[in-house]
N, C-alpha and C positions, 0 to 999 in steps of 0.2 A: 719462515723466511724473513731474514733480518732486512732492514730497509737499505737501499743501496747494494745489495748483494745478489750474485746470480743464483737462480734456484738450483737446487740440489737434484739428485736423481731422485730422492723419496718425493719431491714436490713434482717433478715431471711425472712420475708414476701415477701420483694421486690425480693430477689433473687429466691425464690420459684415461684413468679410471672414470673419472666424471664423465668425459665427453663419451666414451663407449657405452655408459649407462644410458645417457640422454639419447643415444642414438638407438639404443635398442627400446627405449620407451616409445620414441617416436614411432618406430616401424611397428610396434604392437599396436600404438594408436590407431594408424592409418588402417591397419589391417582390420581392427575392430569397427571403424567407421564405416569401411567398405561393406561390412556384413550387417550393418545395423538396418533392422526394420523401423526404425523410429521415424515416423511421418515427417515431424517438424524439422528434424536434423536433416533428412535426406533431402527436403526442400531448401533449408537454408544453406545448405553445403553444396548446392548444385550451380555449377559455374555459369550455366546458361542463365540461369535465374539473376545472378548479380550482374551479368553482364547487360541484362534488360534494366536492371535498375540504374546501373551506372549511366547508361544511354538516355534513360528518361530524366536524370539528375541533370546531365551535361546539357540538354535542351534548356533545362532551366536556368543556365548561366554558371554552373559549378566551375568551369574552366576559367571565366573571368576571376571568380572568387580565389581560386587558387593563385591566380598571377598577382592578385592584391595581396595574398597572404604572403607569397614569396617576397615582394617589395618590401612590405612591413617587416619580414624577418631580417632582409637585409639592414634597413635601418635599425632594427635592434641590434643586430651584430656590431655595428659601427658605435651604438651608444656603449655597448659593453667594452669594447676595444678602448674606448676613450677613458672609461672609469679605470680600466686596469693601471693606466699610467698615473692615476691621481690617487685620492683617498680612498678608503673602502665607502661604499655607498651605505646609505641608511637601509635597514632591512626591516621587514614586516613580522613582527613576533606574533601578532594576533591570528595569522593564518597557520591552522594547524599542520599543513603540509609542510611548514618550513619551520618547526618548532625545534628540531635538533640543533645542539651548538654549532655545528659546522656551517648552517646556513647563515650564522650571525659572525662567526669569528674567522672564517678562511675567506679571504677577498675573491678568490675564483668563483667559490660557490655562490657567495653574497651578491656579486655581480651577476651571474648566471641567474638568480632568483629576480633580481631587479629588472634584467633584460626582458624576462618572461613577462614578470607584471607590467612592465611598459608596453610590450608587444601586446598582451590580452586586454589592457585598458583600451589600447588605440582601436583594437579590432571591434570591441563591444561599442565604443563611441562611434565607430565608421558605421556599423550595422543600425544602432539606434538614428543616425543622421541621415539615413537614406530617405529619399523623397518620392514620391510617386506610388508609393504602396499602401494598400489597403491596410487599416489597422491590425487586422486579424494575419495577414500576411507577413507584417513586419514583426510582430510579436513571435510568429513561428521561425523567422529568420534569426531574431534575437536569442531564442531557446535554442536553435541549432548552433549558433556562435558560440554560446555559453558552453555548451557541450563540447564542443571542439577545442576550445581553449583551455577547460578544465583536462581534456586527454591530452594536450601538448606540454603540461606541467613537466618540468625537468625531475620533479620527484617522481614521476611514473615510469622513469628509464633507469635500468641498472648502471648505465656508465655516467649519469649526471646526477645521481642520489649518492650523498655521502655515506648515508648510512647503509645502503646497500652494498657500496665499495668496501666499506670495513667489515661489514658481516661476510662478504665473499673472501677477503683475505684470511679472515679469522677461521673460517671453517673450510677453506680452501675449496670452494664451490658447492659445497654440500648444500647450501641454502638454496641455490639456483637449480640444483637437480631435484630437491624437494619441492620447491616452487614449480619446477616443470611437471613434475608429478600430479600436484593440485591442478595446474591449469588444464591437463590433457584430460584428467578425470572429469572436471567441469565441462570442457568441450563435449565429450561423450554423452554426458547427461543433460546436455543443453541447458545449463543453468549454474550460475555463479553461487558458490557455496560460501556462506556467512558464518556458520557455526558448526560445531562438532555433530554430525549426522547421527552418532550413535548416543548423545547425553541424555536423549528425552524419549519417553514411550507414553504414548497416550493411554490413560488410565492407570498409570504408575507414578509419575512424577509430573504430569502435566495433563490438564483436563481430569482433576480427580474429584470433583465435588460429587458426592454420591447421590445416584440417581439411576432411573430407569428408563429405557425407551419404552413407550406406552402407546405408540400409534405410528403408522409408517405409510407411505405411499410411494410411487416410484420416482418422486421428486424429494421427497423430505421424509426425515424421522423427527418425531416429536418426544422429547425429553422432559420428564417431570423430576424435580429434585426433591429429596427427603427435605422435611421440616426439621428445623434446629431450635424451634420453640414449641412450647406447649400449646400456645396460642397463636392464630396467624390472622391477617386481614382476609376477611371473608372473600374480598374481590380479588382474583389471580393476576399475575403478570406473565405475559408471553413475549419473549424476545425474539426479534427477527434479524438475525444478523446477515451481513451481506454475503452473497454467494460466491462473490468473487475470491473471497478467503474461507478458511475454516473457521467455525463458529467458537472455537475455544480462545481466541483474542479475549474473550471476555471471562475466561475460566483458566487462565495460565497456570496459577499455582495459589495456594492458600492465602499468601500476602497481597497477591495483585487481583484475585479474582471478583470480578463484579458480580458474578453469580453467587459464589459463597457470601459476600457481604449483604446482598439483598436476601438471601434465606435466613441468614442471621438476624437480619431486621425483622423477621417474622413476616415475609411475602413468600407466598405460594409461587414458585418460579417454574416456568416452562421455557424451553428454547427450542427454536427449530435448527436441526443440522441437514443443510442442504447436501444433495447429492451432487458429487463432482460427474460433470456429463460426459456420457458415453454415447456410442451409435444409437442407442436406444432412446435418447433424448433429442435425437437431430430436428424434430419437428416442434420442439417445445418455444412457445412465445410469452410474450410477457403476461398475457391472460392467464397463463398457468400457474405463474408466481402469484398473481394476485388473487385468483381462486384458491391457492394453497393456503395463503394467509388467512382467507374467509374459512376454509376448512379447520385450520388449525385452532382459530378462534371459536369456531361452533362446536367443535370437539371438546375442547377445555369447558366451554360453559354448560354444555349438556352433562358432561361426566361429574362437575362439581355442583351441578343444579343450582348456578347463580344468574343473575340477570344479565350479565355482561363481563368483559375482562378489560383489563388495561393492557395496553401494547407498546413496544418499544421497537422502532425501526432505526437501522444503524446503515448510514450511507445509502448504498442503492435500495437496501430493503426499506430505507426510510422513504425514499422517492416512491417506492412501490405502496407502502403503507399510506402514503397520500393518495395515490389512485385508487387504493382499496377502500379508503373513508369516503372518497367521491362517489364510488360506485355504490357503496351502502346508501349514502344519501340520495342517490338517484331512484333506488330501488324501494325506500322508505323502510330500510333496516339498520339504520345508523345506530339503534339502542344496543347493536352487538358489542359495541367498544365504548367504554366508560370514559377512557382518557387515551391519550396518544403522546408518546415522546419520541422525539426526533434527535438522534445523534448524528450530529455532522453531515445532514441530508439536503438535498437540494430538490427545488421543483421548478426554479426559474434558472434556465441554464445561459441566460445571455451573458453572463461574466463568470462562467464555471471553471476558470483558473486554467492551469498549465496543461490538464489533460486535453484541452480543446486544440492542442497542438498536434494530436495523433488522430483528428477526424478531419480527413480530406480524402480524394479519391486514392491516391497512393495507398495508404493505410487501409482504407476499404478493400482495395484489390489484394493486398497483402493478408487481410483476413480470409477472404475469399480462397486464395492460393494456399493457405495453410490448413483450411477447413474443408476443401473440395470432397474429398474422399472420405472423411469420417462422419462429417456433420456437426463437429464440436470443434472449438479453439482451445489448442492446447494452453495449458494454464501458464507454461514457461512464457509465453509470448506477453501475457500479462504481467507476469513478475518482472520481466526486462523493462516493459513500459514504465512500472512503478519505478524501478531502480533508476531509470534514465530522468525521471523527475529529481532525483537527489543523486546525479551521477558521481559528486566528488565524494560524498559519504559511502554511498551502496555500492559502487563500483570501482573508483581509482584508489579509495582507500584499502580495498581488498586486495586490488592487484598488487600494491606494494607490499602489503603485509604478508599475504599468502602465497603470491607468485615470485616476488623478488627477493624478500625476506626470509621466504621458507617457513613463517611461523605456522605453528599448529592452531586449528580452529579451538576457540574457546567455547564453553557451553554456554549458551544465551537463549533462555526460552523464546523471547519475543523474536529473536532474528531467527529461531526455528521455525516459529509459526509464518514468519514471514516467506520463508522458503518452501512452507508446505502449499505447494499449490493446487489449484482446483481448474478444472476444464470447464468451459461455457458453452452453451448451446450456441451454436454460430448464428442460426436464423436469428434467434432472439438478440443476440448481441448487437449484431449489424444493425437491426432494427433500432435497437437502444441508442445506439450512436447516431443514427440518421434523426429519429423521430424526436430524441430529447435533446442530446447536444448539438446536433447541428439545425435542426429545424424549430427546436424549442416548444413543441406541440402541447405539452403538459399545460402551460398556462394558457392556452387557447381555448376558449370554452367550445366543447365539442368537438374538437379536433381529434381526439383519441376515443376509440369505442372499446371497452372491454367485456367479452362476452356477451357482445351484442347490444351492450347499453353505452350511449355516449356519456362522457363525464365531464364534470365542471368543478374543479377543485376549490372555486370561491365559494361554493355552497357547504363547504365542509363546517359543521356547527360544534364538532367533538372538541373538549376542552385539551389544549395541547401545549407541552413544554417543549421547546426549542433550544437545544445546545449547539454551539459552535465554537470552534477552536481559534484563537487568536492568531495562531501561527498554521493554520491549516493550509497546505498547498493544493490538497486533492478536493476538497470542498471549502473554498475561501469563505471565512466569516460574512464579507459582504453579500455572497452568493446566497448562503444560509439564511441570512437576515429577510431576505424577499420572501420567506414564508409568511413573515409578519404582515405583509400587505396581500397576500393571496388567500390567506385563511379566515374565516368569517367569524368563528366561534370564540370563546375564551382563550386567550394564549399567553405566555411569558416567554420572554427569552433570555438567556443566561450565556455569558461568554466565559469560556474557559482559557485558562493559560495553555500554552504549548499548541500542538497540533493535532493531526487526523487519529492519531493513536494514543499518544501520551495525555491529550487533552481529554480523552474519555476514559482510558484506564489509568486513573490517579487515586489510589485508596487512600483513605483518611490517615492511617498510619505512616504513610510515606513522607507526610508533611511536604509536600511538593507543590510548587507553582501557586495559582490564586486563580480566583474568578469574580467575576463583576456581574452585579445585579442591579436593575433600577425598576422599582415598584411602578413608578409613574410613566406615562405614556412617553414614547419618542418617534418621531418621523423617520429618522435616518440611524444607520449604524453610528456614525459619527456623533450625532445627538445624544444617542445611548452612552458613547463612551465618555462623553463630557461630563454628564451628570451622574454616572453610574458609580456604584460604591464597590469598593476592591475589598475582597475577603481573601485571607491567606489560607492556603492547604486546598483541600478537595471539595468539590461542590456535591459529592454523592449526598451528604447528610442534607444540604439544601434541597435537594430533589427528593429526598425521602420526606420531607415535611409536605412537598407540594403533592407527591403520590398518595401521602397519608389521606389527602383530602378526598380522594378517590378510591379509598381502599376498602370502605364501608366498615362494618363492626368486627370486632374480633370473634373467630369460632374457635374451637378446639381442633388441633392439628391430627385428626383422627379418620378414619375410613377412607373416602377417596382421597383425602389430602396425602395419604401415604401412597407413593407410586406402586401401582399393581393391585391395591386393596379395593378398588372401586369397580366401575363398568369397563374400565380400561385395564387389561392384562398386561402385565410387565413382559415385553418380548425378549429384552436383553438388558444388561447393565450398561449405564452411561460409560463412556461416550458414544457407544453404538457403533455399528459397522460402517454406515456411510462416510463418517469423518476418517475412516482410516482407508479408504478406496483411493 
């Protein structure tokens, strides 16, 4: 349809067809939703539940906040109107939301952008300047305000995004129809889609390092990987990934896999694949994860006939590894572990980052609400929580691309992993939030008891390597640094470029980011940074030198070093059943 002309009959018929298809999709969606037996969706789509939530928030002053928002919006509109009568305003080219040329070249969109940025800046400063609030309460309010202003961006709406308007005209509305299809599909599954769901298959083009499941319990499977060298370190390595996500973040593909790289370095590698919780795990508590770590390490030690093992704990499994080491110390069994490596792990939660915004009575009530019937917390809830920590990149970016522009999902292994959710035992998860995040008991000697034994992490003498990510928003580097003060044995701190995932998964061949080391002592993280030496690229080879000091002599990669050839029979091929459940 040419600009300035009336639509022809063909155009009218096209738009009527789009509207009919959209109506049919909505009707089918509502029918499927009504028949769904999905526990999480049925609760979150219950109108009574949301009425209760709104009532709770209103008591907290949401109404007054909305009035303030309206006032600021009016001020912003006046600013926009004033700019339209003058010269075009300066625009923000560094903001990825507004990189399309129209945001810079067309006065209306440039003014709209500037009006939004003015309003959002005003709202955030207003929130930060509020007095009479506890620091934790102000931090939560600021976090909520940031999420709100991100949601209000004109880039997120079809009628105020020039790219969407142009795409809608070009496709005669097919982009919006495709986007509606994407959105309804996401609503039905209760989770936003970030990548092509059919692009990856476990064991085929993701999680493909050769190995066997050689041991399993009701809570985990133990995978042993095939050696890639004729000789290997005598001391094996066991990796404990977080059970909040699937283990294969460390085995995405040949180019990114930490597992394959470690195997290629001549290390006998085992990894734990945790079971996604179901009703059979409703009574699982933290003790069960600690005892599982001990069971895995004991199984490996006995099978390979070695004096001890080296261990890696990633994120929450690193926190658990610290508790495990403390328990072994208390029982006089610390010789089970020769060395421990912590990937972005915390033991002191006094400054644990943005996740603390989700630890309050309302959030605990939400967890109870969602898990009351099944005894486990649906993994989609945690996925939403982590997406909200980076809402601009992991929510609104995909609202625009997938729902408004109607783009097809790209294949991306990291995002595939990110969306491959795992359920959590609700009883344990609730206790974890309260005992660690809220009450910070792990750093209080004797405050936590594991399997009947009080623990004290200050007594840990195991040599430790501590890795943190400089841009980590889940386990902030200053929080990870506190391990240096709470552990008593030999320890080394290393700061990696990037964040919680890319700061860990950074293979040498990628030649990305950097890392910082400081052999001499430092009292604080700031002190460490001031005198630390910066190195380009991956920190993995640096860690290899450190773990080599604890790897023992070289031995032939034969017998029990081959999965299934020793006392541990092969149960099935890696990556095993549990990761697929």
